C-alpha positions, 0 to 999 in steps of 0.5 A: 075467694081468696083461695080461688084467686090465688089458685088462678094466679098460680095456674096462670104462672105455672101452667102457661109458663112451665106446663103445670096445672095445680088442679088438673091439666086439661087435654089440649088435643084437637079431639078433646074439643068437639060437638057431642049432640048426635044431630049436630055431628051428623049435619057436620058429617054430611058437610065433610062428606060433600067436601070430600066426595068432590075431592075424590071425584076430581081424583078419579075415585067414584064416591057419592056423597052418602058413601063418603059421609058413611066413611066419615062417620065410621072414622069417627067411631074408630079415632078415639081408640087410635093407639097414638094420641099424641101424633105431634109432628104428624097428622091431625084430625082433618088429615087423619079423616082424608087419609082414612076416607080416601084410602077406604074408598080407593081400597087398595090391596097393596100399599106402600107408606113412605114416612112412618113417624110414630105410626099413626098413618100406618094404623089409619091405612089398616083400619081403612084397608083391613085386608091389604098388604102394607109395606112401611119404610123410614129411615129410622123407627125410633119415633114409632109408637104403633107397629102393625102386626102384619105389615112389613117394615123397612129401615131405609128408603123405599127405592132400596127395595125392589118393590113393584106395584102388585099385578092384577090388583090395586096398588097405592103409595103414600108419600109423607117423607118430605122428599121432592114430589117430582122425584117420588112421582117418577120413581112411583111411575117407573114401578108401575103405581098409578095411585099416589097420596102426597102429604106436605103439598105446599104451594111455592108461597107457603113454604115457610109453613113447614120445617122441611117442605118437599121441593118441588111440591105437587102444587109447585109442579102444577104452578105455571107461573114458576120459572126455571132457575127462579129463586125460592127464599123463605124464612122459618123461625128466624132461619132463611132458606133459599132453593132453585126451581128446577123446571125441567125436573118439575115438568118431567114428572108433571107429564106423568100426571093423569089427574091431581086433586088438592085436598079441601080445606076442612078448617072452616067446617071443623075449626081445627088447625090448618092441614098439612096439605094432602093431594091425590094423584093418579099417574098414567100407566107404564107404556106398553 
């Protein structure tokens, strides 16, 4: 008994303070905690399928709940084999699920990814669209842990390459680069892209939730309560930030938007950490 109490006491001091567990350090990743009962997994998949199906329908993607549930089940099958297990600073389970299912059901043949980080999202896009042509952009690949064998990589901004939407086939861009969403939508439209997935889409009153929010975000672009010249001020980890809202710039992007669908909150179903804010945007095609 004394040995057990001593070990517990030492674990509390060492494990919680410096990350050292005398006996065995437990796996703290999200997916290390999950249901194992097949019937309950299927039930949870159906719930997720209904939520994501509504999201896709709002984003002009035909997807019946059963079809989405099948994609959710497939995602669960492949997720344990992900090459980037520690994706700190990137997409967690819920966002990964949404990226995979959305990409699988849109099924683009040509994909641009802006913001690679450790390569986890590139892997998701490849699993969802195995035959797609993928172009990956980032200012540096120093953090990359996974490299797709057939994707093309560029160590600079996507606008530094004359890359247009593919003709006679479906194209999609995934922006996860913390850059002004209004600017990215204008650039995408200029180059003929009509399907966009945006990450880090935080509302104006939750900008403190991320270290480098894109300003304006898509939610801010669609926010009728924000006014031109409005000061946006927030604090993160004790540091104060301030920006001015440019409504003219924001409205210039908004007029290009055909439809917008904000990702559902899956936290109540999964009980995992909050999502980073994924949004599916459809733009009007270029004017003839």
